[in-house]
TORZAVO-7717 format. One record per atom (N, C-alpha, C): residue number from 0; residue in three letters; chain; atom name; x, y, z. Coordinates in nm, 4 decimals, m for minus. Layout:
N
  resi  resn  chain  name         X         Y         Z
   NUM   Ala      A    CA         X         Y         Z
...
This chain:
145
  resi  resn  chain  name         X         Y         Z
     0   Unk      A     N    0.0849   m0.1175    0.0000
     0   Unk      A    CA    0.0000    0.0000    0.0000
     0   Unk      A     C    0.0895    0.1240    0.0000
     1   Unk      A     N    0.0660    0.2112   m0.0913
     1   Unk      A    CA    0.1484    0.3301   m0.1060
     1   Unk      A     C    0.0757    0.4510   m0.0475
     2   Unk      A     N    0.1488    0.5313    0.0273
     2   Unk      A    CA    0.0914    0.6524    0.0859
     2   Unk      A     C    0.1245    0.7768    0.0046
     3   Unk      A     N    0.1775    0.7590   m0.1126
     3   Unk      A    CA    0.2158    0.8737   m0.1957
     3   Unk      A     C    0.0909    0.9461   m0.2441
     4   Unk      A     N    0.0994    1.0758   m0.2408
     4   Unk      A    CA   m0.0105    1.1566   m0.2905
     4   Unk      A     C   m0.0085    1.1586   m0.4425
     5   Unk      A     N   m0.1242    1.1693   m0.5036
     5   Unk      A    CA   m0.1251    1.1761   m0.6493
     5   Unk      A     C   m0.0534    1.3022   m0.6963
     6   Unk      A     N    0.0226    1.2880   m0.8011
     6   Unk      A    CA    0.0958    1.4051   m0.8504
     6   Unk      A     C    0.0029    1.4898   m0.9351
     7   Unk      A     N    0.0211    1.6181   m0.9236
     7   Unk      A    CA   m0.0545    1.7099   m1.0073
     7   Unk      A     C    0.0380    1.8258   m1.0407
     8   Unk      A     N    0.0185    1.8749   m1.1547
     8   Unk      A    CA    0.1055    1.9839   m1.1972
     8   Unk      A     C    0.0501    2.1146   m1.1440
     9   Unk      A     N    0.1394    2.1964   m1.0964
     9   Unk      A    CA    0.1013    2.3272   m1.0461
     9   Unk      A     C    0.1756    2.4319   m1.1255
    10   Unk      A     N    0.1052    2.5363   m1.1576
    10   Unk      A    CA    0.1715    2.6449   m1.2275
    10   Unk      A     C    0.2520    2.7243   m1.1258
    11   Unk      A     N    0.3699    2.7680   m1.1629
    11   Unk      A    CA    0.4534    2.8439   m1.0693
    11   Unk      A     C    0.3946    2.9831   m1.0448
    12   Unk      A     N    0.4359    3.0436   m0.9338
    12   Unk      A    CA    0.3884    3.1789   m0.9037
    12   Unk      A     C    0.4384    3.2799   m1.0057
    13   Unk      A     N    0.5608    3.2607   m1.0506
    13   Unk      A    CA    0.6204    3.3549   m1.1437
    13   Unk      A     C    0.6518    3.2830   m1.2735
    14   Unk      A     N    0.6318    3.3506   m1.3832
    14   Unk      A    CA    0.6635    3.2932   m1.5134
    14   Unk      A     C    0.8137    3.3054   m1.5397
    15   Unk      A     N    0.8582    3.2406   m1.6449
    15   Unk      A    CA    0.9994    3.2519   m1.6847
    15   Unk      A     C    1.0326    3.3969   m1.7206
    16   Unk      A     N    0.9372    3.4677   m1.7792
    16   Unk      A    CA    0.9581    3.6075   m1.8134
    16   Unk      A     C    0.9778    3.6902   m1.6872
    17   Unk      A     N    0.8963    3.6637   m1.5830
    17   Unk      A    CA    0.9121    3.7345   m1.4556
    17   Unk      A     C    1.0511    3.7102   m1.3968
    18   Unk      A     N    1.0962    3.5855   m1.4028
    18   Unk      A    CA    1.2284    3.5531   m1.3507
    18   Unk      A     C    1.3372    3.6246   m1.4290
    19   Unk      A     N    1.3218    3.6301   m1.5627
    19   Unk      A    CA    1.4217    3.6963   m1.6465
    19   Unk      A     C    1.4248    3.8469   m1.6180
    20   Unk      A     N    1.3074    3.9079   m1.6049
    20   Unk      A    CA    1.3020    4.0517   m1.5761
    20   Unk      A     C    1.3666    4.0809   m1.4417
    21   Unk      A     N    1.3366    3.9986   m1.3418
    21   Unk      A    CA    1.3977    4.0179   m1.2103
    21   Unk      A     C    1.5499    4.0078   m1.2196
    22   Unk      A     N    1.5982    3.9061   m1.2889
    22   Unk      A    CA    1.7420    3.8880   m1.3017
    22   Unk      A     C    1.8094    4.0052   m1.3711
    23   Unk      A     N    1.7495    4.0546   m1.4782
    23   Unk      A    CA    1.8084    4.1665   m1.5524
    23   Unk      A     C    1.8085    4.2933   m1.4684
    24   Unk      A     N    1.6965    4.3238   m1.4032
    24   Unk      A    CA    1.6878    4.4473   m1.3251
    24   Unk      A     C    1.7804    4.4406   m1.2040
    25   Unk      A     N    1.7897    4.3251   m1.1388
    25   Unk      A    CA    1.8844    4.3112   m1.0274
    25   Unk      A     C    2.0288    4.3258   m1.0758
    26   Unk      A     N    2.0585    4.2709   m1.1938
    26   Unk      A    CA    2.1937    4.2837   m1.2483
    26   Unk      A     C    2.2257    4.4299   m1.2784
    27   Unk      A     N    2.1309    4.5037   m1.3358
    27   Unk      A    CA    2.1524    4.6456   m1.3635
    27   Unk      A     C    2.1766    4.7216   m1.2334
    28   Unk      A     N    2.0950    4.6926   m1.1317
    28   Unk      A    CA    2.1138    4.7573   m1.0025
    28   Unk      A     C    2.2491    4.7259   m0.9422
    29   Unk      A     N    2.2919    4.6002   m0.9520
    29   Unk      A    CA    2.4212    4.5603   m0.8970
    29   Unk      A     C    2.5359    4.6278   m0.9722
    30   Unk      A     N    2.5242    4.6386   m1.1034
    30   Unk      A    CA    2.6278    4.7056   m1.1822
    30   Unk      A     C    2.6374    4.8522   m1.1413
    31   Unk      A     N    2.5240    4.9174   m1.1230
    31   Unk      A    CA    2.5262    5.0575   m1.0805
    31   Unk      A     C    2.5900    5.0734   m0.9424
    32   Unk      A     N    2.5573    4.9840   m0.8504
    32   Unk      A    CA    2.6157    4.9910   m0.7163
    32   Unk      A     C    2.7670    4.9703   m0.7230
    33   Unk      A     N    2.8107    4.8693   m0.7946
    33   Unk      A    CA    2.9537    4.8415   m0.8043
    33   Unk      A     C    3.0281    4.9533   m0.8770
    34   Unk      A     N    2.9694    5.0050   m0.9837
    34   Unk      A    CA    3.0342    5.1144   m1.0567
    34   Unk      A     C    3.0478    5.2375   m0.9683
    35   Unk      A     N    2.9427    5.2715   m0.8978
    35   Unk      A    CA    2.9481    5.3859   m0.8073
    35   Unk      A     C    3.0518    5.3668   m0.6980
    36   Unk      A     N    3.0603    5.2453   m0.6458
    36   Unk      A    CA    3.1553    5.2166   m0.5389
    36   Unk      A     C    3.2996    5.2284   m0.5897
    37   Unk      A     N    3.3285    5.1644   m0.7010
    37   Unk      A    CA    3.4655    5.1678   m0.7526
    37   Unk      A     C    3.5064    5.3083   m0.7970
    38   Unk      A     N    3.4145    5.3814   m0.8590
    38   Unk      A    CA    3.4489    5.5158   m0.9042
    38   Unk      A     C    3.4638    5.6133   m0.7874
    39   Unk      A     N    3.3825    5.5961   m0.6833
    39   Unk      A    CA    3.3938    5.6835   m0.5663
    39   Unk      A     C    3.5192    5.6515   m0.4859
    40   Unk      A     N    3.5645    5.5270   m0.4899
    40   Unk      A    CA    3.6812    5.4871   m0.4112
    40   Unk      A     C    3.8090    5.5545   m0.4594
    41   Unk      A     N    3.8140    5.5936   m0.5845
    41   Unk      A    CA    3.9345    5.6553   m0.6371
    41   Unk      A     C    3.9395    5.8063   m0.6177
    42   Unk      A     N    3.8422    5.8647   m0.5526
    42   Unk      A    CA    3.8362    6.0098   m0.5341
    42   Unk      A     C    3.8696    6.0435   m0.3896
    43   Unk      A     N    3.9534    6.1429   m0.3712
    43   Unk      A    CA    3.9938    6.1824   m0.2365
    43   Unk      A     C    3.8969    6.2830   m0.1759
    44   Unk      A     N    3.8369    6.3655   m0.2576
    44   Unk      A    CA    3.7478    6.4705   m0.2097
    44   Unk      A     C    3.6049    6.4174   m0.2001
    45   Unk      A     N    3.5382    6.4469   m0.0908
    45   Unk      A    CA    3.4008    6.3998   m0.0718
    45   Unk      A     C    3.3068    6.4595   m0.1758
    46   Unk      A     N    3.3323    6.5807   m0.2194
    46   Unk      A    CA    3.2491    6.6426   m0.3222
    46   Unk      A     C    3.2578    6.5687   m0.4543
    47   Unk      A     N    3.3751    6.5165   m0.4863
    47   Unk      A    CA    3.3923    6.4382   m0.6089
    47   Unk      A     C    3.3235    6.3019   m0.5982
    48   Unk      A     N    3.3135    6.2493   m0.4788
    48   Unk      A    CA    3.2525    6.1177   m0.4578
    48   Unk      A     C    3.1001    6.1220   m0.4633
    49   Unk      A     N    3.0426    6.2380   m0.4428
    49   Unk      A    CA    2.8972    6.2509   m0.4307
    49   Unk      A     C    2.8242    6.1999   m0.5544
    50   Unk      A     N    2.8736    6.2299   m0.6717
    50   Unk      A    CA    2.8089    6.1850   m0.7947
    50   Unk      A     C    2.8071    6.0326   m0.8012
    51   Unk      A     N    2.9175    5.9710   m0.7667
    51   Unk      A    CA    2.9276    5.8254   m0.7772
    51   Unk      A     C    2.8494    5.7551   m0.6666
    52   Unk      A     N    2.8443    5.8173   m0.5509
    52   Unk      A    CA    2.7613    5.7618   m0.4433
    52   Unk      A     C    2.6137    5.7686   m0.4840
    53   Unk      A     N    2.5762    5.8742   m0.5526
    53   Unk      A    CA    2.4385    5.8867   m0.6019
    53   Unk      A     C    2.4084    5.7765   m0.7031
    54   Unk      A     N    2.5042    5.7455   m0.7901
    54   Unk      A    CA    2.4863    5.6365   m0.8868
    54   Unk      A     C    2.4663    5.5044   m0.8126
    55   Unk      A     N    2.5446    5.4811   m0.7086
    55   Unk      A    CA    2.5307    5.3585   m0.6300
    55   Unk      A     C    2.3948    5.3536   m0.5603
    56   Unk      A     N    2.3504    5.4678   m0.5096
    56   Unk      A    CA    2.2195    5.4732   m0.4441
    56   Unk      A     C    2.1076    5.4444   m0.5440
    57   Unk      A     N    2.1195    5.4960   m0.6639
    57   Unk      A    CA    2.0192    5.4673   m0.7676
    57   Unk      A     C    2.0187    5.3181   m0.7997
    58   Unk      A     N    2.1351    5.2570   m0.8027
    58   Unk      A    CA    2.1433    5.1127   m0.8254
    58   Unk      A     C    2.0738    5.0336   m0.7162
    59   Unk      A     N    2.0927    5.0771   m0.5920
    59   Unk      A    CA    2.0251    5.0092   m0.4803
    59   Unk      A     C    1.8739    5.0246   m0.4908
    60   Unk      A     N    1.8287    5.1425   m0.5310
    60   Unk      A    CA    1.6845    5.1664   m0.5464
    60   Unk      A     C    1.6287    5.0818   m0.6602
    61   Unk      A     N    1.7026    5.0693   m0.7693
    61   Unk      A    CA    1.6587    4.9849   m0.8813
    61   Unk      A     C    1.6457    4.8397   m0.8350
    62   Unk      A     N    1.7433    4.7900   m0.7599
    62   Unk      A    CA    1.7356    4.6530   m0.7092
    62   Unk      A     C    1.6196    4.6325   m0.6136
    63   Unk      A     N    1.5985    4.7293   m0.5268
    63   Unk      A    CA    1.4861    4.7210   m0.4329
    63   Unk      A     C    1.3530    4.7225   m0.5067
    64   Unk      A     N    1.3424    4.8065   m0.6092
    64   Unk      A    CA    1.2189    4.8115   m0.6879
    64   Unk      A     C    1.1941    4.6781   m0.7578
    65   Unk      A     N    1.2990    4.6135   m0.8031
    65   Unk      A    CA    1.2839    4.4836   m0.8682
    65   Unk      A     C    1.2290    4.3798   m0.7709
    66   Unk      A     N    1.2822    4.3778   m0.6510
    66   Unk      A    CA    1.2364    4.2803   m0.5518
    66   Unk      A     C    1.0925    4.3097   m0.5088
    67   Unk      A     N    1.0605    4.4366   m0.4906
    67   Unk      A    CA    0.9233    4.4730   m0.4533
    67   Unk      A     C    0.8263    4.4320   m0.5640
    68   Unk      A     N    0.8622    4.4585   m0.6887
    68   Unk      A    CA    0.7773    4.4156   m0.8001
    68   Unk      A     C    0.7599    4.2660   m0.8055
    69   Unk      A     N    0.8652    4.1932   m0.7762
    69   Unk      A    CA    0.8627    4.0462   m0.7727
    69   Unk      A     C    0.7643    3.9965   m0.6662
    70   Unk      A     N    0.7728    4.0535   m0.5474
    70   Unk      A    CA    0.6849    4.0118   m0.4375
    70   Unk      A     C    0.5396    4.0499   m0.4668
    71   Unk      A     N    0.5179    4.1696   m0.5203
    71   Unk      A    CA    0.3815    4.2128   m0.5524
    71   Unk      A     C    0.3193    4.1202   m0.6562
    72   Unk      A     N    0.3962    4.0826   m0.7564
    72   Unk      A    CA    0.3473    3.9901   m0.8595
    72   Unk      A     C    0.3081    3.8564   m0.7966
    73   Unk      A     N    0.3911    3.8045   m0.7082
    73   Unk      A    CA    0.3601    3.6785   m0.6421
    73   Unk      A     C    0.2357    3.6881   m0.5553
    74   Unk      A     N    0.2206    3.8006   m0.4850
    74   Unk      A    CA    0.1019    3.8183   m0.4003
    74   Unk      A     C   m0.0248    3.8250   m0.4846
    75   Unk      A     N   m0.0172    3.8879   m0.6017
    75   Unk      A    CA   m0.1344    3.8940   m0.6899
    75   Unk      A     C   m0.1740    3.7566   m0.7394
    76   Unk      A     N   m0.0755    3.6755   m0.7741
    76   Unk      A    CA   m0.1053    3.5403   m0.8206
    76   Unk      A     C   m0.1660    3.4585   m0.7071
    77   Unk      A     N   m0.1105    3.4707   m0.5877
    77   Unk      A    CA   m0.1657    3.3983   m0.4724
    77   Unk      A     C   m0.3081    3.4438   m0.4444
    78   Unk      A     N   m0.3331    3.5734   m0.4521
    78   Unk      A    CA   m0.4676    3.6253   m0.4288
    78   Unk      A     C   m0.5654    3.5711   m0.5328
    79   Unk      A     N   m0.5221    3.5657   m0.6575
    79   Unk      A    CA   m0.6091    3.5121   m0.7622
    79   Unk      A     C   m0.6386    3.3645   m0.7382
    80   Unk      A     N   m0.5366    3.2891   m0.6975
    80   Unk      A    CA   m0.5579    3.1464   m0.6690
    80   Unk      A     C   m0.6494    3.1266   m0.5488
    81   Unk      A     N   m0.6321    3.2110   m0.4471
    81   Unk      A    CA   m0.7195    3.2009   m0.3306
    81   Unk      A     C   m0.8636    3.2293   m0.3705
    82   Unk      A     N   m0.8831    3.3284   m0.4585
    82   Unk      A    CA   m1.0173    3.3599   m0.5059
    82   Unk      A     C   m1.0790    3.2445   m0.5813
    83   Unk      A     N   m0.9981    3.1740   m0.6625
    83   Unk      A    CA   m1.0495    3.0577   m0.7342
    83   Unk      A     C   m1.0834    2.9443   m0.6400
    84   Unk      A     N   m1.0015    2.9276   m0.5368
    84   Unk      A    CA   m1.0222    2.8182   m0.4428
    84   Unk      A     C   m1.1399    2.8446   m0.3492
    85   Unk      A     N   m1.1448    2.9638   m0.2943
    85   Unk      A    CA   m1.2455    2.9948   m0.1924
    85   Unk      A     C   m1.3679    3.0666   m0.2469
    86   Unk      A     N   m1.3615    3.1126   m0.3684
    86   Unk      A    CA   m1.4717    3.1899   m0.4232
    86   Unk      A     C   m1.4567    3.3355   m0.3853
    87   Unk      A     N   m1.5472    3.4143   m0.4297
    87   Unk      A    CA   m1.5390    3.5578   m0.4019
    87   Unk      A     C   m1.5778    3.5848   m0.2569
    88   Unk      A     N   m1.5219    3.6898   m0.1977
    88   Unk      A    CA   m1.5555    3.7222   m0.0590
    88   Unk      A     C   m1.7008    3.7681   m0.0492
    89   Unk      A     N   m1.7601    3.7538    0.0677
    89   Unk      A    CA   m1.8983    3.7991    0.0823
    89   Unk      A     C   m1.9058    3.9497    0.0635
    90   Unk      A     N   m2.0175    3.9986    0.0136
    90   Unk      A    CA   m2.0292    4.1429   m0.0067
    90   Unk      A     C   m2.0226    4.2167    0.1262
    91   Unk      A     N   m1.9615    4.3322    0.1236
    91   Unk      A    CA   m1.9492    4.4133    0.2447
    91   Unk      A     C   m2.0861    4.4658    0.2838
    92   Unk      A     N   m2.1032    4.4842    0.4149
    92   Unk      A    CA   m2.2293    4.5370    0.4630
    92   Unk      A     C   m2.2454    4.6811    0.4183
    93   Unk      A     N   m2.3656    4.7166    0.3864
    93   Unk      A    CA   m2.3938    4.8561    0.3548
    93   Unk      A     C   m2.3831    4.9372    0.4830
    94   Unk      A     N   m2.3657    5.0664    0.4710
    94   Unk      A    CA   m2.3477    5.1513    0.5890
    94   Unk      A     C   m2.4641    5.1382    0.6869
    95   Unk      A     N   m2.5835    5.1214    0.6383
    95   Unk      A    CA   m2.6993    5.1147    0.7271
    95   Unk      A     C   m2.7347    4.9740    0.7706
    96   Unk      A     N   m2.6536    4.8747    0.7379
    96   Unk      A    CA   m2.6890    4.7364    0.7656
    96   Unk      A     C   m2.6358    4.6869    0.8998
    97   Unk      A     N   m2.5913    4.7750    0.9873
    97   Unk      A    CA   m2.5394    4.7329    1.1164
    97   Unk      A     C   m2.6546    4.7043    1.2116
    98   Unk      A     N   m2.6248    4.6250    1.3136
    98   Unk      A    CA   m2.7250    4.5973    1.4153
    98   Unk      A     C   m2.7583    4.7257    1.4890
    99   Unk      A     N   m2.8853    4.7417    1.5209
    99   Unk      A    CA   m2.9283    4.8649    1.5877
    99   Unk      A     C   m2.9373    4.8480    1.7378
   100   Unk      A     N   m2.9398    4.7237    1.7866
   100   Unk      A    CA   m2.9466    4.7018    1.9305
   100   Unk      A     C   m2.8113    4.7312    1.9938
   101   Unk      A     N   m2.8133    4.7944    2.1088
   101   Unk      A    CA   m2.6916    4.8243    2.1834
   101   Unk      A     C   m2.6901    4.7388    2.3092
   102   Unk      A     N   m2.5780    4.6688    2.3317
   102   Unk      A    CA   m2.5674    4.5772    2.4441
   102   Unk      A     C   m2.4442    4.6107    2.5262
   103   Unk      A     N   m2.4480    4.5699    2.6539
   103   Unk      A    CA   m2.3335    4.5890    2.7426
   103   Unk      A     C   m2.3503    4.5001    2.8642
   104   Unk      A     N   m2.2376    4.4718    2.9293
   104   Unk      A    CA   m2.2426    4.4007    3.0560
   104   Unk      A     C   m2.2902    4.4982    3.1629
   105   Unk      A     N   m2.3499    4.4478    3.2670
   105   Unk      A    CA   m2.4031    4.5370    3.3705
   105   Unk      A     C   m2.2931    4.6158    3.4397
   106   Unk      A     N   m2.1738    4.5570    3.4483
   106   Unk      A    CA   m2.0626    4.6284    3.5111
   106   Unk      A     C   m1.9591    4.6739    3.4086
   107   Unk      A     N   m1.9959    4.6690    3.2803
   107   Unk      A    CA   m1.9008    4.7009    3.1734
   107   Unk      A     C   m1.8767    4.8504    3.1578
   108   Unk      A     N   m1.7642    4.8822    3.0969
   108   Unk      A    CA   m1.7266    5.0208    3.0707
   108   Unk      A     C   m1.7762    5.0661    2.9337
   109   Unk      A     N   m1.7971    4.9709    2.8418
   109   Unk      A    CA   m1.8325    5.0017    2.7036
   109   Unk      A     C   m1.9698    4.9443    2.6689
   110   Unk      A     N   m2.0385    5.0087    2.5766
   110   Unk      A    CA   m2.1554    4.9476    2.5156
   110   Unk      A     C   m2.1260    4.9261    2.3679
   111   Unk      A     N   m2.1857    4.8213    2.3109
   111   Unk      A    CA   m2.1517    4.7741    2.1773
   111   Unk      A     C   m2.2780    4.7548    2.0946
   112   Unk      A     N   m2.2587    4.7491    1.9611
   112   Unk      A    CA   m2.3669    4.7011    1.8745
   112   Unk      A     C   m2.3784    4.5519    1.8990
   113   Unk      A     N   m2.4949    4.4969    1.8770
   113   Unk      A    CA   m2.5157    4.3545    1.9029
   113   Unk      A     C   m2.4294    4.2673    1.8125
   114   Unk      A     N   m2.3883    4.3167    1.6951
   114   Unk      A    CA   m2.3056    4.2375    1.6045
   114   Unk      A     C   m2.1556    4.2620    1.6229
   115   Unk      A     N   m2.1165    4.3339    1.7280
   115   Unk      A    CA   m1.9745    4.3608    1.7546
   115   Unk      A     C   m1.9049    4.2305    1.7932
   116   Unk      A     N   m1.7824    4.2123    1.7455
   116   Unk      A    CA   m1.7074    4.0913    1.7788
   116   Unk      A     C   m1.6795    4.0795    1.9281
   117   Unk      A     N   m1.6672    4.1918    1.9970
   117   Unk      A    CA   m1.6418    4.1879    2.1408
   117   Unk      A     C   m1.7652    4.1460    2.2202
   118   Unk      A     N   m1.8821    4.1599    2.1599
   118   Unk      A    CA   m2.0054    4.1214    2.2276
   118   Unk      A     C   m2.0559    3.9845    2.1828
   119   Unk      A     N   m1.9902    3.9260    2.0835
   119   Unk      A    CA   m2.0341    3.7987    2.0276
   119   Unk      A     C   m2.0298    3.6876    2.1325
   120   Unk      A     N   m2.1386    3.6137    2.1451
   120   Unk      A    CA   m2.1437    3.4994    2.2346
   120   Unk      A     C   m2.1682    3.5337    2.3804
   121   Unk      A     N   m2.1922    3.6593    2.4108
   121   Unk      A    CA   m2.2168    3.6987    2.5501
   121   Unk      A     C   m2.3665    3.7214    2.5676
   122   Unk      A     N   m2.4120    3.6927    2.6831
   122   Unk      A    CA   m2.5557    3.7050    2.7106
   122   Unk      A     C   m2.5833    3.8412    2.7738
   123   Unk      A     N   m2.5654    3.9465    2.6960
   123   Unk      A    CA   m2.5895    4.0811    2.7443
   123   Unk      A     C   m2.7251    4.1279    2.6966
   124   Unk      A     N   m2.7925    4.2045    2.7793
   124   Unk      A    CA   m2.9250    4.2532    2.7407
   124   Unk      A     C   m2.9128    4.3864    2.6676
   125   Unk      A     N   m3.0065    4.4086    2.5785
   125   Unk      A    CA   m3.0076    4.5309    2.4988
   125   Unk      A     C   m3.0754    4.6433    2.5766
   126   Unk      A     N   m3.0286    4.7650    2.5506
   126   Unk      A    CA   m3.0872    4.8833    2.6130
   126   Unk      A     C   m3.0647    5.0017    2.5194
   127   Unk      A     N   m3.1446    5.1062    2.5339
   127   Unk      A    CA   m3.1241    5.2244    2.4498
   127   Unk      A     C   m2.9946    5.2971    2.4853
   128   Unk      A     N   m2.9447    5.3759    2.3916
   128   Unk      A    CA   m2.8192    5.4498    2.4095
   128   Unk      A     C   m2.8233    5.5372    2.5348
   129   Unk      A     N   m2.9350    5.6048    2.5560
   129   Unk      A    CA   m2.9455    5.6954    2.6708
   129   Unk      A     C   m2.9234    5.6207    2.8021
   130   Unk      A     N   m2.9764    5.5005    2.8106
   130   Unk      A    CA   m2.9605    5.4213    2.9325
   130   Unk      A     C   m2.8134    5.3819    2.9542
   131   Unk      A     N   m2.7443    5.3459    2.8469
   131   Unk      A    CA   m2.6019    5.3116    2.8573
   131   Unk      A     C   m2.5201    5.4339    2.8997
   132   Unk      A     N   m2.5498    5.5476    2.8399
   132   Unk      A    CA   m2.4751    5.6688    2.8727
   132   Unk      A     C   m2.5042    5.7142    3.0156
   133   Unk      A     N   m2.6274    5.6947    3.0599
   133   Unk      A    CA   m2.6640    5.7309    3.1968
   133   Unk      A     C   m2.5893    5.6418    3.2966
   134   Unk      A     N   m2.5617    5.5176    3.2565
   134   Unk      A    CA   m2.4890    5.4252    3.3440
   134   Unk      A     C   m2.3383    5.4526    3.3408
   135   Unk      A     N   m2.2950    5.5522    3.2618
   135   Unk      A    CA   m2.1545    5.5900    3.2577
   135   Unk      A     C   m2.0713    5.5103    3.1569
   136   Unk      A     N   m2.1369    5.4359    3.0686
   136   Unk      A    CA   m2.0649    5.3586    2.9688
   136   Unk      A     C   m2.0316    5.4460    2.8489
   137   Unk      A     N   m1.9227    5.4096    2.7827
   137   Unk      A    CA   m1.8813    5.4791    2.6608
   137   Unk      A     C   m1.9044    5.3866    2.5413
   138   Unk      A     N   m1.9149    5.4468    2.4234
   138   Unk      A    CA   m1.9352    5.3645    2.3044
   138   Unk      A     C   m1.8056    5.2900    2.2698
   139   Unk      A     N   m1.8192    5.1689    2.2223
   139   Unk      A    CA   m1.7041    5.0840    2.1879
   139   Unk      A     C   m1.6246    5.1484    2.0755
   140   Unk      A     N   m1.4928    5.1582    2.0909
   140   Unk      A    CA   m1.4132    5.2167    1.9833
   140   Unk      A     C   m1.3995    5.1239    1.8632
   141   Unk      A     N   m1.4361    4.9972    1.8799
   141   Unk      A    CA   m1.4268    4.9021    1.7687
   141   Unk      A     C   m1.5468    4.9060    1.6772
   142   Unk      A     N   m1.6653    4.8930    1.7332
   142   Unk      A    CA   m1.7854    4.8897    1.6493
   142   Unk      A     C   m1.8494    5.0258    1.6322
   143   Unk      A     N   m1.8119    5.1217    1.7141
   143   Unk      A    CA   m1.8600    5.2599    1.7061
   143   Unk      A     C   m2.0111    5.2707    1.6897
   144   Unk      A     N   m2.0844    5.2290    1.7936
   144   Unk      A    CA   m2.2314    5.2346    1.7822
   144   Unk      A     C   m2.2847    5.3774    1.7788
């Protein structure tokens, strides 16, 4: 009896073109950094080195931009795959679709909407806003009733 999982082909997160673009842009950034470093090293005056240090800094920024683009591309592919696997997210509630009942513990400092995550699963009784405020409770900063 074999416990091996069935093989299935998976598409990679990044295409060969993405890999090639990353490699080229990183190489350009590295060349700029090295060129700036070597050219600045031969100058005795700091003012003369400034131009070459700027070239090296631009190279570092180019390399960083390449890596950021690489990660963003991968995150987009993962997000698309998650959407295919899990389906689309549920629609967001409309502004007026919140629970209107306000609940709080009898000794609590805050009052919440009944659908607040902090009030979920608790057996708190509902009361009007005026009653909560009269008891010295403040509105929950999370659900903002």
